[in-house]
Every structure is written in C-alpha cells, then in structure tokens.
DORO-427140 format. One line per 4 residues: number of its first residue (from 1); for each residue x, y, z of C-alpha. Coordinates in nm, 3 decimals, padded with zeros to 5 digits. Layout:
<atoms>
NUM) X:Y:Z ~ ...;
</atoms>
This chain:
<atoms>
1) -02.382:01.596:01.974 ~ -02.500:01.677:01.622 ~ -02.654:01.424:01.382 ~ -02.635:01.405:01.004;
5) -02.863:01.173:00.803 ~ -02.704:00.988:00.509 ~ -02.952:00.767:00.324 ~ -03.013:00.528:00.608;
9) -02.688:00.605:00.788 ~ -02.666:00.841:01.083 ~ -02.335:01.021:01.135 ~ -02.276:01.120:01.497;
13) -02.034:01.410:01.516 ~ -01.881:01.458:01.860 ~ -01.689:01.777:01.776 ~ -01.598:01.987:01.475;
17) -01.256:01.824:01.433 ~ -01.343:01.476:01.560 ~ -01.363:01.148:01.371 ~ -01.718:01.079:01.259;
21) -01.864:00.755:01.394 ~ -02.121:00.580:01.182 ~ -02.430:00.388:01.292 ~ -02.509:00.154:01.005;
25) -02.859:00.155:00.856 ~ -02.983:00.042:00.516 ~ -02.721:00.206:00.294 ~ -02.389:00.387:00.321;
29) -02.380:00.699:00.102 ~ -02.026:00.794:-00.003 ~ -02.144:01.116:-00.169 ~ -02.279:01.257:00.155;
33) -01.957:01.224:00.355 ~ -01.844:01.556:00.504 ~ -01.518:01.715:00.390 ~ -01.228:01.775:00.625;
37) -01.300:01.492:00.871 ~ -01.204:01.131:00.902 ~ -01.500:00.894:00.893 ~ -01.492:00.535:01.020;
41) -01.645:00.324:00.743 ~ -01.853:00.018:00.839 ~ -01.780:-00.300:00.642 ~ -01.938:-00.642:00.603;
45) -01.791:-00.988:00.644 ~ -01.458:-01.088:00.794 ~ -01.194:-00.820:00.725 ~ -00.847:-00.902:00.601;
49) -00.569:-00.934:00.860 ~ -00.362:-00.621:00.913 ~ -00.022:-00.717:00.766 ~ 00.259:-00.490:00.881;
53) 00.476:-00.566:00.575 ~ 00.185:-00.605:00.329 ~ 00.075:-00.382:00.044 ~ -00.248:-00.276:-00.124;
57) -00.373:-00.125:-00.448 ~ -00.703:00.024:-00.558 ~ -00.876:-00.050:-00.889 ~ -01.113:00.249:-00.907;
61) -01.288:00.130:-01.222 ~ -01.376:-00.194:-01.043 ~ -01.458:-00.029:-00.708 ~ -01.222:-00.273:-00.536;
65) -00.913:-00.256:-00.318 ~ -00.674:-00.554:-00.322 ~ -00.443:-00.663:-00.040 ~ -00.144:-00.894:-00.073;
69) 00.159:-00.960:00.145 ~ 00.265:-01.150:00.454 ~ 00.462:-01.080:00.769 ~ 00.631:-01.422:00.708;
73) 00.899:-01.460:00.978 ~ 00.685:-01.263:01.227 ~ 00.327:-01.344:01.120 ~ 00.015:-01.241:01.304;
77) -00.193:-01.529:01.448 ~ -00.453:-01.454:01.180 ~ -00.212:-01.549:00.901 ~ -00.186:-01.906:01.031;
81) 00.187:-01.903:00.971 ~ 00.264:-01.745:00.635 ~ -00.007:-01.647:00.387 ~ -00.002:-01.588:00.011;
85) -00.376:-01.520:-00.008 ~ -00.531:-01.222:-00.189 ~ -00.800:-01.025:-00.009 ~ -01.029:-00.760:-00.153;
89) -01.276:-00.498:-00.033 ~ -01.570:-00.408:-00.257 ~ -01.633:-00.035:-00.219 ~ -01.990:-00.057:-00.344;
93) -02.109:-00.326:-00.104 ~ -01.834:-00.266:00.155 ~ -01.796:-00.644:00.171 ~ -01.466:-00.820:00.242;
97) -01.368:-01.143:00.069 ~ -01.066:-01.370:00.032 ~ -01.001:-01.494:-00.319 ~ -00.850:-01.827:-00.220;
101) -00.706:-02.006:00.081 ~ -00.334:-01.963:00.136 ~ -00.115:-02.240:-00.001 ~ 00.023:-02.457:00.280;
105) 00.395:-02.420:00.329 ~ 00.541:-02.766:00.274 ~ 00.772:-02.961:00.044 ~ 00.503:-03.049:-00.209;
109) 00.360:-02.695:-00.237 ~ 00.654:-02.454:-00.208 ~ 00.879:-02.493:-00.511 ~ 01.227:-02.356:-00.572;
113) 01.339:-02.360:-00.935 ~ 01.702:-02.377:-01.046 ~ 01.719:-02.012:-01.155 ~ 01.621:-01.875:-00.813;
117) 01.250:-01.854:-00.893 ~ 01.006:-01.919:-00.610 ~ 00.649:-02.031:-00.679 ~ 00.390:-02.265:-00.536;
121) 00.251:-02.576:-00.701 ~ -00.063:-02.376:-00.784 ~ 00.142:-02.117:-00.976 ~ 00.128:-01.846:-00.709;
125) 00.394:-01.638:-00.535 ~ 00.527:-01.757:-00.202 ~ 00.413:-01.572:00.107 ~ 00.639:-01.266:00.127;
129) 00.673:-00.905:00.234 ~ 00.546:-00.671:-00.036 ~ 00.574:-00.322:00.121 ~ 00.503:-00.055:-00.147;
133) 00.567:-00.295:-00.438 ~ 00.195:-00.362:-00.500 ~ 00.023:-00.158:-00.771 ~ -00.282:-00.169:-00.997;
137) -00.211:-00.145:-01.371 ~ -00.534:-00.012:-01.528 ~ -00.399:-00.061:-01.879 ~ -00.365:-00.435:-01.823;
141) -00.640:-00.473:-01.564 ~ -00.398:-00.657:-01.338 ~ -00.263:-00.635:-00.986 ~ 00.117:-00.610:-01.012;
145) 00.359:-00.727:-00.742 ~ 00.734:-00.678:-00.793 ~ 00.897:-00.852:-00.499 ~ 01.036:-01.184:-00.375;
149) 01.074:-01.363:-00.039 ~ 01.404:-01.199:00.055 ~ 01.349:-01.257:00.426 ~ 01.362:-01.634:00.393;
153) 01.716:-01.582:00.521 ~ 01.571:-01.546:00.872 ~ 01.573:-01.889:01.042 ~ 01.557:-02.081:00.709;
157) 01.625:-02.420:00.871 ~ 01.333:-02.377:01.110 ~ 01.086:-02.222:00.866 ~ 01.182:-02.426:00.556;
161) 01.316:-02.760:00.683 ~ 01.241:-02.921:00.347 ~ 01.519:-02.719:00.175 ~ 01.890:-02.771:00.239;
165) 02.197:-02.552:00.213 ~ 02.212:-02.181:00.134 ~ 01.927:-02.190:-00.120 ~ 01.786:-01.861:00.014;
169) 02.092:-01.673:-00.115 ~ 02.003:-01.759:-00.476 ~ 01.654:-01.610:-00.484 ~ 01.592:-01.333:-00.735;
173) 01.334:-01.054:-00.774 ~ 01.017:-01.147:-00.962 ~ 00.738:-00.966:-01.146 ~ 00.398:-01.117:-01.069;
177) 00.057:-01.018:-01.210 ~ -00.284:-01.119:-01.078 ~ -00.608:-01.140:-01.275 ~ -00.892:-01.054:-01.033;
181) -01.153:-01.215:-01.260 ~ -00.990:-01.557:-01.301 ~ -00.812:-01.531:-00.964 ~ -00.494:-01.659:-01.124;
185) -00.135:-01.538:-01.098 ~ 00.110:-01.506:-01.388 ~ 00.486:-01.470:-01.348 ~ 00.639:-01.258:-01.622;
189) 00.968:-01.381:-01.765 ~ 01.142:-01.045:-01.724 ~ 01.451:-00.915:-01.547 ~ 01.260:-00.759:-01.259;
193) 01.426:-00.489:-01.045 ~ 01.485:-00.552:-00.678 ~ 01.205:-00.349:-00.518 ~ 01.202:-00.537:-00.188;
197) 01.120:-00.268:00.073 ~ 01.144:-00.014:-00.209 ~ 00.877:00.175:-00.407 ~ 00.643:00.128:-00.704;
201) 00.381:00.359:-00.855 ~ 00.164:00.398:-01.165 ~ 00.242:00.689:-01.401 ~ -00.104:00.769:-01.538;
205) 00.028:01.018:-01.795 ~ 00.276:00.787:-01.964 ~ 00.084:00.467:-01.884 ~ 00.378:00.295:-01.717;
209) 00.495:00.156:-01.387 ~ 00.787:00.329:-01.214 ~ 01.008:00.154:-00.959 ~ 01.274:00.308:-00.737;
213) 01.522:00.168:-00.484 ~ 01.696:00.486:-00.369 ~ 01.986:00.445:-00.611 ~ 01.826:00.354:-00.945;
217) 01.489:00.403:-01.113 ~ 01.309:00.169:-01.352 ~ 01.025:00.202:-01.604 ~ 00.812:-00.092:-01.715;
221) 00.711:-00.104:-02.081 ~ 00.383:-00.296:-02.097 ~ 00.394:-00.352:-02.473 ~ 00.748:-00.490:-02.469;
225) 00.700:-00.654:-02.126 ~ 01.038:-00.530:-02.006 ~ 01.200:-00.311:-01.741 ~ 01.448:-00.033:-01.828;
229) 01.682:00.100:-01.559 ~ 01.824:00.451:-01.515 ~ 02.092:00.599:-01.291 ~ 01.843:00.824:-01.116;
233) 01.899:00.831:-00.739 ~ 01.755:00.990:-00.425 ~ 01.932:00.841:-00.121 ~ 02.001:00.482:-00.014;
237) 01.750:00.323:00.220 ~ 01.441:00.108:00.242 ~ 01.077:00.144:00.350 ~ 01.029:00.380:00.054;
241) 00.687:00.489:-00.073 ~ 00.594:00.665:-00.398 ~ 00.278:00.823:-00.537 ~ 00.218:00.997:-00.870;
245) 00.144:01.370:-00.877 ~ -00.087:01.424:-01.176 ~ -00.075:01.803:-01.149 ~ 00.305:01.820:-01.170;
249) 00.337:01.505:-01.386 ~ 00.598:01.375:-01.143 ~ 00.639:01.082:-00.907 ~ 00.674:01.184:-00.541;
253) 00.875:00.992:-00.282 ~ 00.859:01.043:00.094 ~ 01.045:00.873:00.377 ~ 01.289:00.589:00.437;
257) 01.402:00.360:00.719 ~ 01.602:00.641:00.881 ~ 01.293:00.858:00.910 ~ 01.297:01.143:00.659;
261) 01.074:01.439:00.580 ~ 01.256:01.521:00.255 ~ 01.015:01.516:-00.039 ~ 01.160:01.408:-00.374;
265) 01.008:01.451:-00.721 ~ 01.093:01.241:-01.029 ~ 01.070:01.357:-01.389 ~ 01.004:01.041:-01.597;
269) 01.096:01.216:-01.923 ~ 01.436:01.340:-01.805 ~ 01.498:01.047:-01.567 ~ 01.591:01.289:-01.291;
273) 01.508:01.320:-00.920 ~ 01.512:01.652:-00.736 ~ 01.439:01.769:-00.383 ~ 01.112:01.962:-00.369;
277) 01.162:02.302:-00.204 ~ 00.855:02.306:00.013 ~ 00.695:02.561:00.240 ~ 00.608:02.427:00.581;
281) 00.708:02.088:00.717 ~ 00.580:01.745:00.813 ~ 00.684:01.474:01.058 ~ 00.954:01.229:00.943;
285) 00.830:00.928:00.745 ~ 00.931:00.562:00.752 ~ 00.704:00.338:00.545 ~ 00.473:00.636:00.498;
289) 00.093:00.612:00.475 ~ 00.047:00.843:00.174 ~ -00.184:00.873:-00.127 ~ -00.247:01.136:-00.394;
293) -00.581:01.309:-00.463 ~ -00.604:01.350:-00.841 ~ -00.910:01.578:-00.819 ~ -00.765:01.836:-00.584;
297) -00.394:01.798:-00.649 ~ -00.294:01.714:-00.291 ~ -00.105:01.431:-00.125 ~ -00.229:01.314:00.213;
301) 00.022:01.189:00.469 ~ -00.101:01.022:00.787 ~ 00.200:01.044:01.017 ~ 00.276:00.861:01.339;
305) 00.262:01.106:01.629 ~ 00.544:00.924:01.804 ~ 00.922:00.929:01.821 ~ 00.947:00.605:01.620;
309) 00.777:00.610:01.280 ~ 00.845:00.238:01.226 ~ 00.670:00.116:01.539 ~ 00.412:00.329:01.717;
313) 00.249:00.146:02.010 ~ 00.040:00.451:02.101 ~ -00.161:00.449:01.778 ~ -00.159:00.830:01.776;
317) -00.143:00.998:01.435 ~ -00.142:01.341:01.268 ~ -00.286:01.429:00.926 ~ -00.081:01.638:00.683;
321) -00.158:01.745:00.326 ~ 00.094:01.848:00.063 ~ -00.055:02.096:-00.186 ~ 00.115:02.037:-00.520;
325) 00.042:02.378:-00.675 ~ 00.174:02.569:-00.372 ~ 00.446:02.314:-00.288 ~ 00.342:02.345:00.073;
329) 00.276:02.119:00.369 ~ -00.018:02.186:00.596 ~ -00.101:02.012:00.921 ~ -00.475:01.960:00.964;
333) -00.608:02.032:01.312 ~ -00.842:01.734:01.317 ~ -00.867:01.406:01.502 ~ -00.681:01.137:01.311;
337) -00.742:00.760:01.301 ~ -00.520:00.502:01.461 ~ -00.179:00.425:01.311 ~ 00.071:00.176:01.453;
341) 00.391:00.242:01.262 ~ 00.473:00.195:00.896 ~ 00.169:00.135:00.675 ~ 00.164:00.070:00.298;
345) -00.213:00.047:00.259 ~ -00.333:00.408:00.209 ~ -00.527:00.465:-00.117 ~ -00.716:00.743:-00.297;
349) -01.044:00.661:-00.471 ~ -01.111:00.912:-00.753 ~ -01.460:00.772:-00.810 ~ -01.577:00.857:-00.458;
353) -01.323:01.136:-00.404 ~ -01.196:00.996:-00.075 ~ -00.872:00.882:00.081 ~ -00.895:00.534:00.236;
357) -00.693:00.436:00.541 ~ -00.662:00.071:00.646 ~ -00.532:-00.018:00.991 ~ -00.609:-00.241:01.286;
361) -00.762:-00.096:01.603 ~ -00.722:-00.189:01.965 ~ -01.051:-00.376:01.946 ~ -01.038:-00.523:01.593;
365) -00.842:-00.836:01.679 ~ -00.560:-00.762:01.433 ~ -00.808:-00.726:01.146 ~ -00.835:-00.420:00.924;
369) -01.067:-00.131:01.000 ~ -01.142:00.133:00.737 ~ -01.152:00.513:00.752 ~ -01.229:00.764:00.475;
373) -01.123:01.127:00.436 ~ -01.255:01.373:00.180 ~ -01.028:01.673:00.129 ~ -01.297:01.888:-00.035;
</atoms>
C-alpha cells in the first residue's frame, strides 16, 4: 500500500482506482489531493443528518456549504420529527455547525396565513422537502429556497392535529431567502413558481436563477424581485436536477422520477430546451447527484449502480463525467463512494477545484460523510 504525505495528512492508497482513505493529522491540504480518485474527507463536530429529500448549495466565496430540507412525513430519527434547521460545513476548518435549533411543530409555532402562506412564529419556513430547489445566489449573498410543504397532505390529521379541515390544499409555493450572517430568513412577496420536486440553478452568465418543472421554465429577476415564466418544456415528471454549463452557456437537466438518461440543454436567451446529442451513455437518473466543474467544463454524475435509482439499498455507485466540449459521456473505471438512491447534495467547489459528495455510510448513523473528487 502506497503512502502520500499531505501537510500533516497521510493518504493511504489501496489501489490505483480505489477511494483514498485519510488519516487525519494537523492539517488537511486540499491542494495536494490527487486527481481522478475519490477521497474521503475527514470533518470535525457533529455532521448534519442525511436528509433524503433535502437540498444543499455551496457558497464558494465563503468556503461554506449549506444544507436545508426535511424528510417530514418519513423523518430520520436524527431529525426529531420534522426539522427546519439550517446546517453548514466550513470548507476551511472542515467543521460542521447548526445555525439554530429546529422550531417545534405545534399550534403556537407553526402558522398558516389566510393566503396559503406557511411560516413559523420565528419567521422561518416550515420543515419541508426541498429537493433541487436550494441554490446560492452570489449576487445577493443569500441562500434561496423555492419550495413549500406540499407533502402535508400525507396524514395531516395525525401530523398537524392543531389544524382542521382541508387546509393543506390551499398551500402555495414560496420564495425564501436566508442570510447566513444574521441567520435570518426572509420571505419574498412574489408569485413563486411551483418547484416542488423540480429544479433550480444559478445562471452565472446572466446573473439569474432559473427554475424548471418539466413543462415551464422561469427566470428570477433580482432587481425587480419577480419571476417570469416561459412555455419552455422538456418532459413532465419530478425529481429533476439542473446544473449550469458555463462553457456552453446553457442549463443542463438530467433525470426524472421515471429514470431517464436523456440530457437536456436550455438556452436562456431563446427560452428553448433541446435534447443534447451525446456520444456514449450513462445510467438512468432519478434525483441525480450531479454538479458542474467550471474549470474543466465537465459535469460529474454519481449514478446508483442498481436497478432502482430512487432507492438503492446496496450503496453501490458508478462515476460518469459529461465533457461539454465533446458532448460525450465517459464512465470512469474507479471505485466510487456510497450512494443510497436519489441525492440532491452534490456540489462543485471552484476555489478548491473539487466535486463534493455528501451521503450517509453504513457506519455513520444516518449522518453525512464527505467525499471529494478532483477531475484534473
């Protein structure tokens, strides 16, 4: 077994294509990570719970990754019921922290306004699924969440005994923004699109958010604080995920609840989607773990190596890269980290030039473990 010294950290490499295991010393050196291999990254403190329906977003300029979302009607034991807490990982110190304790779910805390708005007494969103509808807006310096608790319709009398009638049918989509410095939420008074189980990404060329639900596409104008909708469709479905391809100046969309390997590209200027004619192929995607490398012009897709992309009890995965310039898929013959079905947490850090994968392990007690992959 070979050893590689990294400023107080020893990487133990079992084989050329194997995941690198890290023995923690004084300092973890991102710059010295090898290319072409997954590396398990050691962290400090109590990690965030792995939330199956939760989302994440990276703020590269802050060296932080934010996590928000809840499994609500099927919560993990770590959520203590249903959680609307924000978690973050500092990429410089590799320390986990929770910004605030989750609001208790009771009649005095969970509020339902007459216009279908849901908020807590502390001015926060309810616990809810967020899927891919979590994004960092670098222009505003805010975490953006465009979602609402649509799954309150599951066992509402049992989960929300303090509300009566069919109140859950009146809920509407909301646009929330979180200030990581003040740790306060703000609900924008806008006509937010319904992106529940749909997709959201940041267009770094036009400095705008793009949302898509399979049938329509929306752009968010930060200056006007408003959403504009366009009849730009791909195919109906949910569990959608988008990233932004900076080389092609297009948004890319992969996967849906039916399991699809069709790659779509969106032109924000023409408001048009098209199927990308690719060379090669990848496994079908359903709630795909994807991110885009802005330095090298590639999208990484960590796919479930299992017949069911939604739920993968084996944890086996395969790593694919989509090369934007060549419009080609390539399967990497390397050992991949664990993946247990759909996962909306994958990020790319342009500061450290690494993809970041967040997933539980068989020994992590339903808490997040972290892996990094450097393409080149």
